[in-house]
KEGU-468194 format. One record per residue (C-alpha): x, y, z negated; residue number from 0. Coordinates in nm, 3 decimals, decimal comma. Layout:
<nunus>
[nunu [X; Y; Z]; NUM];
...
</nunus>
This chain:
<nunus>
[nunu [1,325; 0,231; 2,454]; 0];
[nunu [1,289; -0,123; 2,204]; 1];
[nunu [1,334; -0,467; 2,351]; 2];
[nunu [0,943; -0,519; 2,321]; 3];
[nunu [0,885; -0,205; 2,558]; 4];
[nunu [1,140; -0,362; 2,804]; 5];
[nunu [0,954; -0,653; 2,840]; 6];
[nunu [0,683; -0,457; 3,001]; 7];
[nunu [0,730; -0,433; 3,363]; 8];
[nunu [0,529; -0,108; 3,371]; 9];
[nunu [0,715; 0,043; 3,056]; 10];
[nunu [1,029; -0,068; 3,243]; 11];
[nunu [0,927; 0,097; 3,554]; 12];
[nunu [0,931; 0,460; 3,390]; 13];
[nunu [1,248; 0,472; 3,285]; 14];
[nunu [1,535; 0,702; 3,441]; 15];
[nunu [1,856; 0,664; 3,351]; 16];
[nunu [2,063; 0,967; 3,245]; 17];
[nunu [2,382; 1,036; 3,039]; 18];
[nunu [2,354; 1,115; 2,678]; 19];
[nunu [2,663; 1,277; 2,507]; 20];
[nunu [2,674; 1,213; 2,114]; 21];
[nunu [2,882; 1,353; 1,847]; 22];
[nunu [3,064; 1,098; 1,679]; 23];
[nunu [3,049; 1,192; 1,271]; 24];
[nunu [3,419; 1,244; 1,187]; 25];
[nunu [3,361; 1,136; 0,842]; 26];
[nunu [3,262; 0,812; 0,866]; 27];
[nunu [3,303; 0,767; 1,239]; 28];
[nunu [2,944; 0,654; 1,311]; 29];
[nunu [2,770; 0,779; 1,625]; 30];
[nunu [2,404; 0,793; 1,650]; 31];
[nunu [2,153; 0,759; 1,974]; 32];
[nunu [1,757; 0,789; 1,916]; 33];
[nunu [1,691; 0,728; 2,288]; 34];
[nunu [1,837; 0,435; 2,523]; 35];
[nunu [1,755; 0,095; 2,680]; 36];
[nunu [1,773; -0,255; 2,584]; 37];
[nunu [2,126; -0,263; 2,715]; 38];
[nunu [2,198; 0,029; 2,495]; 39];
[nunu [2,044; -0,101; 2,196]; 40];
[nunu [2,312; -0,412; 2,080]; 41];
[nunu [2,583; -0,156; 2,133]; 42];
[nunu [2,445; 0,137; 1,939]; 43];
[nunu [2,341; -0,102; 1,628]; 44];
[nunu [2,712; -0,228; 1,617]; 45];
[nunu [2,803; 0,148; 1,585]; 46];
[nunu [2,563; 0,234; 1,346]; 47];
[nunu [2,626; -0,069; 1,148]; 48];
[nunu [2,985; -0,001; 1,171]; 49];
[nunu [3,082; -0,340; 1,359]; 50];
[nunu [3,290; -0,131; 1,633]; 51];
[nunu [3,471; 0,198; 1,480]; 52];
[nunu [3,640; 0,444; 1,682]; 53];
[nunu [3,939; 0,586; 1,507]; 54];
[nunu [3,914; 0,942; 1,510]; 55];
[nunu [4,200; 1,145; 1,282]; 56];
[nunu [4,081; 1,478; 1,144]; 57];
[nunu [3,891; 1,593; 1,486]; 58];
[nunu [3,528; 1,554; 1,620]; 59];
[nunu [3,472; 1,307; 1,936]; 60];
[nunu [3,254; 1,273; 2,183]; 61];
[nunu [3,149; 0,981; 2,332]; 62];
[nunu [2,947; 0,915; 2,672]; 63];
[nunu [2,709; 0,651; 2,712]; 64];
[nunu [2,492; 0,575; 2,992]; 65];
[nunu [2,126; 0,503; 2,899]; 66];
[nunu [1,753; 0,541; 2,989]; 67];
[nunu [1,447; 0,728; 2,860]; 68];
[nunu [1,084; 0,667; 2,903]; 69];
[nunu [0,930; 0,971; 3,057]; 70];
[nunu [0,604; 1,150; 3,020]; 71];
[nunu [0,414; 0,920; 3,266]; 72];
[nunu [0,033; 0,868; 3,149]; 73];
[nunu [0,087; 1,088; 2,828]; 74];
[nunu [0,373; 0,835; 2,717]; 75];
[nunu [0,613; 0,982; 2,470]; 76];
[nunu [0,983; 0,873; 2,505]; 77];
[nunu [1,052; 0,588; 2,247]; 78];
[nunu [1,341; 0,612; 1,996]; 79];
[nunu [1,596; 0,390; 2,051]; 80];
[nunu [1,601; 0,093; 1,801]; 81];
[nunu [1,789; 0,266; 1,508]; 82];
[nunu [1,924; -0,107; 1,407]; 83];
[nunu [1,771; -0,306; 1,104]; 84];
[nunu [1,720; -0,096; 0,775]; 85];
[nunu [1,935; -0,345; 0,572]; 86];
[nunu [2,213; -0,247; 0,856]; 87];
[nunu [2,220; 0,118; 0,807]; 88];
[nunu [2,172; 0,068; 0,442]; 89];
[nunu [2,498; -0,160; 0,434]; 90];
[nunu [2,665; 0,064; 0,676]; 91];
[nunu [2,605; 0,357; 0,441]; 92];
[nunu [2,731; 0,201; 0,142]; 93];
[nunu [3,036; 0,091; 0,332]; 94];
[nunu [3,124; 0,459; 0,399]; 95];
[nunu [3,055; 0,391; 0,774]; 96];
[nunu [2,777; 0,592; 0,803]; 97];
[nunu [2,666; 0,901; 0,681]; 98];
[nunu [2,343; 0,979; 0,510]; 99];
[nunu [2,344; 1,362; 0,582]; 100];
[nunu [2,390; 1,275; 0,963]; 101];
[nunu [2,163; 1,033; 0,984]; 102];
[nunu [1,885; 1,260; 0,797]; 103];
[nunu [2,004; 1,543; 1,035]; 104];
[nunu [1,917; 1,312; 1,357]; 105];
[nunu [1,581; 1,267; 1,221]; 106];
[nunu [1,502; 1,560; 1,148]; 107];
[nunu [1,618; 1,623; 1,512]; 108];
[nunu [1,414; 1,380; 1,630]; 109];
[nunu [1,089; 1,511; 1,444]; 110];
[nunu [1,136; 1,859; 1,601]; 111];
[nunu [1,197; 1,694; 1,961]; 112];
[nunu [0,880; 1,486; 1,932]; 113];
[nunu [0,632; 1,587; 1,668]; 114];
[nunu [0,489; 1,869; 1,864]; 115];
[nunu [0,350; 1,585; 2,110]; 116];
[nunu [0,260; 1,301; 1,857]; 117];
[nunu [0,173; 1,545; 1,565]; 118];
[nunu [0,194; 1,300; 1,263]; 119];
[nunu [0,365; 1,494; 1,013]; 120];
[nunu [0,192; 1,691; 0,751]; 121];
[nunu [0,495; 1,863; 0,575]; 122];
[nunu [0,846; 1,794; 0,678]; 123];
[nunu [1,062; 1,841; 0,369]; 124];
[nunu [1,422; 1,890; 0,582]; 125];
[nunu [1,637; 2,100; 0,335]; 126];
[nunu [1,553; 1,847; 0,036]; 127];
[nunu [1,596; 1,591; 0,238]; 128];
[nunu [1,931; 1,695; 0,340]; 129];
[nunu [2,023; 1,787; 0,001]; 130];
[nunu [1,946; 1,471; -0,130]; 131];
[nunu [2,131; 1,308; 0,183]; 132];
[nunu [2,457; 1,527; 0,042]; 133];
[nunu [2,381; 1,337; -0,318]; 134];
[nunu [2,361; 1,015; -0,154]; 135];
[nunu [2,680; 1,055; 0,052]; 136];
[nunu [2,877; 1,153; -0,243]; 137];
[nunu [2,739; 0,856; -0,467]; 138];
[nunu [2,839; 0,631; -0,181]; 139];
[nunu [3,216; 0,750; -0,128]; 140];
[nunu [3,222; 0,699; -0,510]; 141];
[nunu [3,081; 0,331; -0,461]; 142];
[nunu [2,794; 0,426; -0,694]; 143];
[nunu [2,463; 0,246; -0,464]; 144];
[nunu [2,174; 0,326; -0,630]; 145];
[nunu [2,002; 0,025; -0,462]; 146];
[nunu [1,907; -0,139; -0,124]; 147];
[nunu [1,801; 0,173; 0,041]; 148];
[nunu [2,075; 0,377; -0,066]; 149];
[nunu [2,052; 0,698; 0,185]; 150];
[nunu [1,764; 0,560; 0,426]; 151];
[nunu [1,508; 0,820; 0,505]; 152];
[nunu [1,146; 0,729; 0,451]; 153];
[nunu [0,821; 0,886; 0,556]; 154];
[nunu [0,520; 0,889; 0,285]; 155];
[nunu [0,130; 0,915; 0,377]; 156];
[nunu [-0,027; 1,201; 0,240]; 157];
[nunu [-0,259; 1,026; 0,003]; 158];
[nunu [0,069; 0,971; -0,194]; 159];
[nunu [0,194; 1,176; -0,442]; 160];
[nunu [0,556; 1,326; -0,415]; 161];
[nunu [0,707; 1,553; -0,670]; 162];
[nunu [0,708; 1,918; -0,519]; 163];
[nunu [0,471; 1,835; -0,229]; 164];
[nunu [0,092; 1,875; -0,219]; 165];
[nunu [-0,118; 1,565; -0,162]; 166];
[nunu [-0,393; 1,716; 0,077]; 167];
[nunu [-0,531; 1,350; 0,194]; 168];
[nunu [-0,641; 1,585; 0,539]; 169];
[nunu [-0,914; 1,728; 0,386]; 170];
[nunu [-0,982; 2,105; 0,421]; 171];
[nunu [-1,121; 2,123; 0,047]; 172];
[nunu [-0,799; 2,021; -0,027]; 173];
[nunu [-0,580; 2,290; 0,205]; 174];
[nunu [-0,476; 2,476; -0,094]; 175];
[nunu [-0,353; 2,253; -0,398]; 176];
[nunu [-0,075; 2,298; -0,571]; 177];
[nunu [0,227; 2,056; -0,494]; 178];
[nunu [0,244; 1,736; -0,707]; 179];
[nunu [0,360; 1,774; -1,061]; 180];
[nunu [0,512; 1,388; -1,047]; 181];
[nunu [0,570; 1,112; -0,819]; 182];
[nunu [0,342; 0,819; -0,745]; 183];
[nunu [0,497; 0,492; -0,859]; 184];
[nunu [0,560; 0,373; -0,519]; 185];
[nunu [0,763; 0,696; -0,473]; 186];
[nunu [0,970; 0,644; -0,779]; 187];
[nunu [1,031; 0,293; -0,694]; 188];
[nunu [1,165; 0,381; -0,339]; 189];
[nunu [1,399; 0,670; -0,500]; 190];
[nunu [1,532; 0,417; -0,752]; 191];
[nunu [1,675; 0,209; -0,465]; 192];
[nunu [1,812; 0,519; -0,321]; 193];
[nunu [1,571; 0,623; -0,049]; 194];
[nunu [1,514; 0,992; 0,077]; 195];
[nunu [1,191; 1,112; 0,149]; 196];
[nunu [1,187; 1,324; 0,472]; 197];
[nunu [0,807; 1,446; 0,416]; 198];
[nunu [0,469; 1,355; 0,395]; 199];
[nunu [0,278; 1,199; 0,732]; 200];
[nunu [-0,086; 1,241; 0,817]; 201];
[nunu [-0,385; 1,012; 0,681]; 202];
[nunu [-0,733; 1,005; 0,819]; 203];
[nunu [-0,937; 1,204; 0,542]; 204];
[nunu [-0,928; 1,044; 0,189]; 205];
[nunu [-0,804; 0,716; 0,407]; 206];
[nunu [-1,147; 0,684; 0,548]; 207];
[nunu [-1,251; 0,737; 0,926]; 208];
[nunu [-1,247; 1,131; 0,967]; 209];
[nunu [-0,946; 1,118; 1,241]; 210];
[nunu [-0,622; 1,301; 1,157]; 211];
[nunu [-0,408; 1,508; 1,395]; 212];
[nunu [-0,171; 1,221; 1,474]; 213];
[nunu [-0,132; 1,054; 1,826]; 214];
[nunu [-0,054; 0,721; 1,979]; 215];
[nunu [0,290; 0,728; 2,077]; 216];
[nunu [0,275; 0,513; 2,337]; 217];
[nunu [-0,033; 0,698; 2,496]; 218];
[nunu [-0,102; 1,081; 2,316]; 219];
[nunu [-0,459; 1,057; 2,453]; 220];
[nunu [-0,513; 0,738; 2,229]; 221];
[nunu [-0,551; 0,709; 1,848]; 222];
[nunu [-0,234; 0,542; 1,664]; 223];
[nunu [-0,503; 0,386; 1,391]; 224];
[nunu [-0,595; 0,482; 1,084]; 225];
[nunu [-0,588; 0,542; 0,790]; 226];
[nunu [-0,205; 0,540; 0,786]; 227];
[nunu [-0,213; 0,667; 1,124]; 228];
[nunu [0,093; 0,921; 1,051]; 229];
[nunu [0,291; 0,643; 0,894]; 230];
[nunu [0,278; 0,387; 1,173]; 231];
[nunu [0,350; 0,668; 1,464]; 232];
[nunu [0,641; 0,818; 1,243]; 233];
[nunu [0,823; 0,488; 1,305]; 234];
[nunu [0,683; 0,382; 1,650]; 235];
[nunu [0,822; 0,712; 1,775]; 236];
[nunu [1,136; 0,712; 1,623]; 237];
[nunu [1,124; 1,002; 1,359]; 238];
[nunu [1,165; 0,776; 1,066]; 239];
[nunu [1,316; 0,406; 0,985]; 240];
[nunu [1,062; 0,331; 0,758]; 241];
[nunu [0,731; 0,454; 0,637]; 242];
[nunu [0,487; 0,401; 0,361]; 243];
[nunu [0,082; 0,351; 0,382]; 244];
[nunu [-0,215; 0,249; 0,210]; 245];
[nunu [-0,484; -0,014; 0,292]; 246];
[nunu [-0,824; -0,070; 0,156]; 247];
[nunu [-0,975; -0,232; 0,495]; 248];
[nunu [-0,714; -0,248; 0,752]; 249];
[nunu [-0,537; 0,058; 0,762]; 250];
[nunu [-0,166; -0,032; 0,766]; 251];
[nunu [-0,208; -0,337; 0,967]; 252];
[nunu [-0,399; -0,216; 1,242]; 253];
[nunu [-0,200; 0,107; 1,305]; 254];
[nunu [0,066; -0,142; 1,319]; 255];
[nunu [-0,075; -0,338; 1,578]; 256];
[nunu [-0,176; -0,016; 1,749]; 257];
[nunu [0,170; 0,108; 1,774]; 258];
[nunu [0,359; -0,196; 1,862]; 259];
[nunu [0,548; -0,211; 1,505]; 260];
[nunu [0,551; -0,431; 1,188]; 261];
[nunu [0,377; -0,369; 0,857]; 262];
[nunu [0,388; -0,583; 0,536]; 263];
[nunu [0,077; -0,513; 0,320]; 264];
[nunu [0,132; -0,715; -0,014]; 265];
[nunu [-0,083; -0,908; -0,198]; 266];
[nunu [-0,341; -0,703; -0,377]; 267];
[nunu [-0,267; -0,577; -0,687]; 268];
[nunu [0,099; -0,665; -0,673]; 269];
[nunu [0,186; -0,304; -0,659]; 270];
[nunu [0,103; -0,028; -0,870]; 271];
[nunu [-0,107; 0,259; -0,694]; 272];
[nunu [-0,059; 0,512; -0,992]; 273];
[nunu [-0,032; 0,836; -0,787]; 274];
[nunu [-0,234; 0,745; -0,481]; 275];
[nunu [-0,575; 0,911; -0,429]; 276];
[nunu [-0,809; 0,613; -0,454]; 277];
[nunu [-1,061; 0,514; -0,184]; 278];
[nunu [-1,158; 0,131; -0,281]; 279];
[nunu [-0,942; 0,131; -0,629]; 280];
[nunu [-1,008; -0,288; -0,635]; 281];
[nunu [-0,845; -0,335; -0,234]; 282];
[nunu [-0,617; -0,019; -0,234]; 283];
[nunu [-0,268; -0,149; -0,176]; 284];
[nunu [0,060; 0,059; -0,038]; 285];
[nunu [0,217; -0,088; 0,248]; 286];
[nunu [0,567; -0,059; 0,426]; 287];
[nunu [0,619; 0,028; 0,809]; 288];
[nunu [0,974; -0,073; 1,023]; 289];
[nunu [1,066; -0,137; 1,358]; 290];
[nunu [1,054; -0,492; 1,294]; 291];
[nunu [0,934; -0,717; 1,072]; 292];
[nunu [1,249; -0,782; 0,895]; 293];
[nunu [1,253; -0,397; 0,830]; 294];
[nunu [0,913; -0,403; 0,678]; 295];
[nunu [0,955; -0,691; 0,453]; 296];
[nunu [1,310; -0,551; 0,335]; 297];
[nunu [1,183; -0,229; 0,226]; 298];
[nunu [0,915; -0,434; 0,058]; 299];
[nunu [1,174; -0,648; -0,116]; 300];
[nunu [1,354; -0,376; -0,234]; 301];
[nunu [1,079; -0,194; -0,436]; 302];
[nunu [0,900; -0,494; -0,541]; 303];
[nunu [1,174; -0,730; -0,717]; 304];
[nunu [0,994; -0,771; -1,042]; 305];
[nunu [0,676; -0,900; -0,897]; 306];
[nunu [0,910; -1,118; -0,652]; 307];
[nunu [1,059; -1,280; -0,922]; 308];
[nunu [0,733; -1,355; -1,127]; 309];
[nunu [0,575; -1,503; -0,810]; 310];
[nunu [0,883; -1,690; -0,716]; 311];
[nunu [0,930; -1,879; -0,412]; 312];
[nunu [0,712; -2,210; -0,410]; 313];
[nunu [0,719; -2,357; -0,101]; 314];
[nunu [1,021; -2,328; 0,179]; 315];
[nunu [0,980; -2,566; 0,452]; 316];
[nunu [1,188; -2,560; 0,749]; 317];
[nunu [0,837; -2,605; 0,946]; 318];
[nunu [0,530; -2,460; 0,873]; 319];
[nunu [0,154; -2,532; 0,873]; 320];
[nunu [0,020; -2,278; 1,033]; 321];
[nunu [-0,382; -2,245; 1,084]; 322];
[nunu [-0,560; -2,020; 1,310]; 323];
[nunu [-0,913; -2,000; 1,199]; 324];
[nunu [-1,225; -2,049; 1,436]; 325];
[nunu [-1,486; -1,767; 1,376]; 326];
[nunu [-1,722; -1,590; 1,596]; 327];
[nunu [-1,612; -1,306; 1,431]; 328];
[nunu [-1,340; -1,280; 1,679]; 329];
[nunu [-1,559; -1,342; 1,959]; 330];
[nunu [-1,522; -0,994; 2,116]; 331];
[nunu [-1,151; -1,021; 2,154]; 332];
[nunu [-1,063; -0,912; 2,507]; 333];
[nunu [-0,871; -1,159; 2,736]; 334];
[nunu [-0,515; -0,960; 2,655]; 335];
[nunu [-0,571; -1,044; 2,303]; 336];
[nunu [-0,649; -1,396; 2,333]; 337];
[nunu [-0,388; -1,479; 2,557]; 338];
[nunu [-0,159; -1,274; 2,335]; 339];
[nunu [-0,272; -1,489; 2,055]; 340];
[nunu [-0,229; -1,800; 2,272]; 341];
[nunu [0,108; -1,730; 2,327]; 342];
[nunu [0,192; -1,642; 1,992]; 343];
[nunu [0,051; -1,963; 1,882]; 344];
[nunu [0,266; -2,160; 2,161]; 345];
[nunu [0,577; -2,000; 2,051]; 346];
[nunu [0,551; -2,099; 1,675]; 347];
[nunu [0,444; -2,463; 1,803]; 348];
[nunu [0,781; -2,462; 2,040]; 349];
[nunu [0,949; -2,365; 1,737]; 350];
[nunu [0,838; -2,671; 1,579]; 351];
[nunu [0,581; -2,557; 1,338]; 352];
[nunu [0,257; -2,736; 1,307]; 353];
[nunu [-0,009; -2,502; 1,444]; 354];
[nunu [-0,376; -2,622; 1,419]; 355];
[nunu [-0,726; -2,490; 1,492]; 356];
[nunu [-0,955; -2,501; 1,231]; 357];
[nunu [-1,333; -2,406; 1,187]; 358];
[nunu [-1,358; -2,170; 0,910]; 359];
[nunu [-1,478; -2,261; 0,594]; 360];
[nunu [-1,674; -1,937; 0,507]; 361];
[nunu [-1,833; -1,661; 0,734]; 362];
[nunu [-1,594; -1,398; 0,834]; 363];
[nunu [-1,857; -1,185; 0,958]; 364];
[nunu [-2,027; -1,217; 0,580]; 365];
[nunu [-1,701; -1,156; 0,434]; 366];
[nunu [-1,635; -0,804; 0,639]; 367];
[nunu [-1,957; -0,667; 0,547]; 368];
[nunu [-1,952; -0,721; 0,177]; 369];
[nunu [-1,591; -0,605; 0,156]; 370];
[nunu [-1,728; -0,318; 0,331]; 371];
[nunu [-2,023; -0,239; 0,077]; 372];
[nunu [-1,789; -0,280; -0,197]; 373];
[nunu [-1,568; -0,089; -0,076]; 374];
[nunu [-1,842; 0,209; -0,010]; 375];
[nunu [-1,959; 0,123; -0,369]; 376];
[nunu [-1,598; 0,211; -0,513]; 377];
[nunu [-1,537; 0,504; -0,301]; 378];
[nunu [-1,895; 0,635; -0,427]; 379];
[nunu [-1,762; 0,677; -0,772]; 380];
[nunu [-1,410; 0,761; -0,678]; 381];
[nunu [-1,464; 1,049; -0,465]; 382];
[nunu [-1,806; 1,184; -0,595]; 383];
[nunu [-1,669; 1,481; -0,681]; 384];
[nunu [-1,605; 1,585; -0,321]; 385];
[nunu [-2,011; 1,619; -0,265]; 386];
[nunu [-1,977; 1,938; -0,492]; 387];
[nunu [-1,765; 2,126; -0,225]; 388];
[nunu [-1,866; 2,389; 0,014]; 389];
[nunu [-2,041; 2,254; 0,342]; 390];
[nunu [-1,789; 2,206; 0,616]; 391];
[nunu [-1,474; 2,135; 0,360]; 392];
[nunu [-1,526; 1,732; 0,363]; 393];
[nunu [-1,545; 1,539; 0,641]; 394];
[nunu [-1,884; 1,392; 0,785]; 395];
[nunu [-1,742; 1,014; 0,782]; 396];
[nunu [-1,611; 1,041; 0,433]; 397];
[nunu [-1,900; 1,214; 0,327]; 398];
[nunu [-2,152; 0,948; 0,442]; 399];
[nunu [-1,946; 0,680; 0,269]; 400];
[nunu [-1,962; 0,860; -0,049]; 401];
[nunu [-2,360; 0,875; 0,005]; 402];
[nunu [-2,376; 0,527; 0,073]; 403];
[nunu [-2,185; 0,383; -0,214]; 404];
[nunu [-2,373; 0,588; -0,431]; 405];
[nunu [-2,696; 0,428; -0,323]; 406];
[nunu [-2,531; 0,090; -0,406]; 407];
[nunu [-2,652; -0,060; -0,730]; 408];
[nunu [-2,413; -0,205; -0,986]; 409];
[nunu [-2,583; -0,502; -1,016]; 410];
[nunu [-2,555; -0,540; -0,612]; 411];
[nunu [-2,198; -0,433; -0,643]; 412];
[nunu [-2,116; -0,736; -0,883]; 413];
[nunu [-2,311; -0,994; -0,707]; 414];
[nunu [-2,111; -0,908; -0,416]; 415];
[nunu [-1,754; -0,911; -0,587]; 416];
[nunu [-1,893; -1,265; -0,698]; 417];
[nunu [-1,935; -1,394; -0,354]; 418];
[nunu [-1,594; -1,260; -0,236]; 419];
[nunu [-1,427; -1,478; -0,542]; 420];
[nunu [-1,637; -1,752; -0,449]; 421];
[nunu [-1,575; -1,721; -0,058]; 422];
[nunu [-1,186; -1,707; -0,130]; 423];
[nunu [-1,177; -1,998; -0,351]; 424];
[nunu [-1,361; -2,218; -0,077]; 425];
[nunu [-1,145; -2,087; 0,163]; 426];
[nunu [-0,842; -2,173; 0,027]; 427];
[nunu [-0,939; -2,492; -0,118]; 428];
[nunu [-1,051; -2,609; 0,257]; 429];
[nunu [-0,692; -2,450; 0,376]; 430];
[nunu [-0,504; -2,625; 0,073]; 431];
[nunu [-0,238; -2,767; 0,309]; 432];
[nunu [-0,191; -2,428; 0,531]; 433];
[nunu [0,143; -2,215; 0,468]; 434];
[nunu [0,039; -1,952; 0,712]; 435];
[nunu [-0,250; -1,824; 0,878]; 436];
[nunu [-0,241; -1,678; 1,219]; 437];
[nunu [-0,493; -1,431; 1,319]; 438];
[nunu [-0,560; -1,154; 1,585]; 439];
[nunu [-0,522; -0,810; 1,438]; 440];
[nunu [-0,756; -0,607; 1,665]; 441];
[nunu [-0,989; -0,690; 1,951]; 442];
[nunu [-0,792; -0,500; 2,214]; 443];
[nunu [-0,542; -0,229; 2,253]; 444];
[nunu [-0,586; 0,117; 2,107]; 445];
[nunu [-0,918; 0,297; 2,233]; 446];
[nunu [-0,883; 0,583; 2,413]; 447];
[nunu [-0,940; 0,945; 2,255]; 448];
[nunu [-0,887; 1,027; 1,881]; 449];
[nunu [-1,219; 1,039; 1,731]; 450];
[nunu [-1,239; 0,665; 1,667]; 451];
[nunu [-0,924; 0,488; 1,498]; 452];
[nunu [-1,060; 0,160; 1,603]; 453];
[nunu [-1,234; -0,152; 1,455]; 454];
[nunu [-1,139; -0,277; 1,122]; 455];
[nunu [-1,334; -0,583; 1,172]; 456];
[nunu [-1,034; -0,813; 1,216]; 457];
[nunu [-0,822; -0,729; 0,937]; 458];
[nunu [-1,086; -0,649; 0,653]; 459];
[nunu [-1,155; -0,999; 0,564]; 460];
[nunu [-0,837; -1,099; 0,517]; 461];
[nunu [-0,788; -0,795; 0,293]; 462];
[nunu [-1,084; -0,911; 0,100]; 463];
[nunu [-0,897; -1,280; 0,064]; 464];
[nunu [-0,613; -1,065; -0,121]; 465];
[nunu [-0,302; -1,227; 0,024]; 466];
[nunu [-0,017; -1,085; 0,198]; 467];
[nunu [-0,059; -0,971; 0,553]; 468];
[nunu [0,216; -0,902; 0,762]; 469];
[nunu [0,166; -0,708; 1,134]; 470];
[nunu [0,386; -0,886; 1,390]; 471];
[nunu [0,379; -0,700; 1,743]; 472];
[nunu [0,344; -0,971; 1,991]; 473];
[nunu [0,284; -0,842; 2,324]; 474];
[nunu [0,101; -0,552; 2,604]; 475];
[nunu [-0,192; -0,553; 2,734]; 476];
[nunu [-0,265; -0,503; 3,088]; 477];
[nunu [-0,278; -0,129; 3,033]; 478];
[nunu [0,077; -0,135; 2,896]; 479];
[nunu [-0,007; -0,052; 2,532]; 480];
[nunu [0,102; -0,278; 2,268]; 481];
[nunu [-0,109; -0,572; 2,077]; 482];
[nunu [-0,044; -0,728; 1,770]; 483];
[nunu [-0,133; -1,025; 1,563]; 484];
[nunu [-0,121; -1,063; 1,183]; 485];
[nunu [-0,002; -1,355; 0,932]; 486];
[nunu [-0,179; -1,413; 0,593]; 487];
[nunu [-0,125; -1,651; 0,321]; 488];
[nunu [-0,267; -1,726; -0,010]; 489];
[nunu [-0,258; -1,414; -0,282]; 490];
[nunu [0,064; -1,425; -0,467]; 491];
[nunu [0,288; -1,589; -0,212]; 492];
[nunu [0,467; -1,275; -0,119]; 493];
[nunu [0,823; -1,411; -0,177]; 494];
[nunu [0,739; -1,707; 0,013]; 495];
[nunu [0,603; -1,505; 0,300]; 496];
[nunu [0,890; -1,252; 0,327]; 497];
[nunu [1,079; -1,565; 0,422]; 498];
[nunu [0,802; -1,698; 0,637]; 499];
[nunu [0,733; -1,402; 0,834]; 500];
[nunu [1,097; -1,346; 0,922]; 501];
[nunu [1,127; -1,701; 1,049]; 502];
[nunu [0,804; -1,671; 1,266]; 503];
[nunu [0,875; -1,340; 1,388]; 504];
[nunu [1,208; -1,490; 1,553]; 505];
[nunu [1,001; -1,709; 1,709]; 506];
[nunu [0,801; -1,469; 1,918]; 507];
</nunus>
């Protein structure tokens, strides 16, 4: 289990100790383990990173490691052990200490073990992933490293085109669509850096509220959030070290909070959405999931070097000015979420950062409402063709959104877009001295059942403000489920935010 889970007494009580025999790869002398306790994490990370290698001459070897594993108590799926930082996996592959083939195979094995319970995968492209892993391994042996993600597996949300795989968007009307002819731009960027696509993971229908089959690995009777349901669940359950989702309202950051992992949603418009099925085109943004903040940020940095160079690092203070806007919009946060926010603020303050509570200069409730209506307007135009499908072929919630959007006139839409622009200007002018904003990600832990993917209201206003949003795992509710906070900043400050998010994550 991850260190975060071990900090939770109820989770720790569910552990049973058992011995796991793992086979050490004879080619690169690297072992793999995807279950374990916090105590095993450091040792396994060293093995994966190649820090402690066992000398093996021409033969397989076995290593016995005493470790722990979460049980199925209260429908909790056993967690994967922390696989190590993505940057360290990539470095070990580049240094010929870790086999991409063995790494991919271990994730495929984990999928076979866990996905019958979590149900986050739409299509696993195992044979092609292994073939690509063999290519990456051969390239690494020659010192030909494609980029920062060379040999690292990734899961792709099923509204994003992957050449050779269908993009079904979790819609019955698209159940028989042919495979995509081309990769989406974000997939091209990942592949250019050497990443290996494991397959497609589930989304809510057309990235709105009709749920996917995916379940929360912390309690399979609960939602993992939406719309990037499968992306978050795959990382949280150890079926992929990183995953790509998309956000129009709260679809990257909310699932990260519910599943207890990290996510990075870049500034709106900073990455191409070509090849991504639209919902609200002026908001749609690819996002990155990882086990920890450094993983999500590292994946983003790997595929966005041009934007990061263009935006540059403007401010790199050792101590940050952090603002927590005070607004009635979060008045319904439960006691656990309020306590987590307070503890996170205290941690930042204890690390020497200046944390201030400030009355919000705008109405977050109003911003949430008009972000919702402008999204509906855009979805109505982007997805109008779905209304021509046979009855029952398209979900009720996405159908209702399209009809709602078509009822909104262009003049209202333009007025509301203008209002968002004015609110954005007022907000950032009033907060001119602030580096980072801290905010609760959700009102509570993941809701029970799968029909409702949770409330997006806390994250939606920040999406409308347009800056980068980072999901930070921050603690546990009284029910043993994860809670998270978000960090945000002004639009275009992504390069700074990468540094700040890493700095602040270390303080929690």
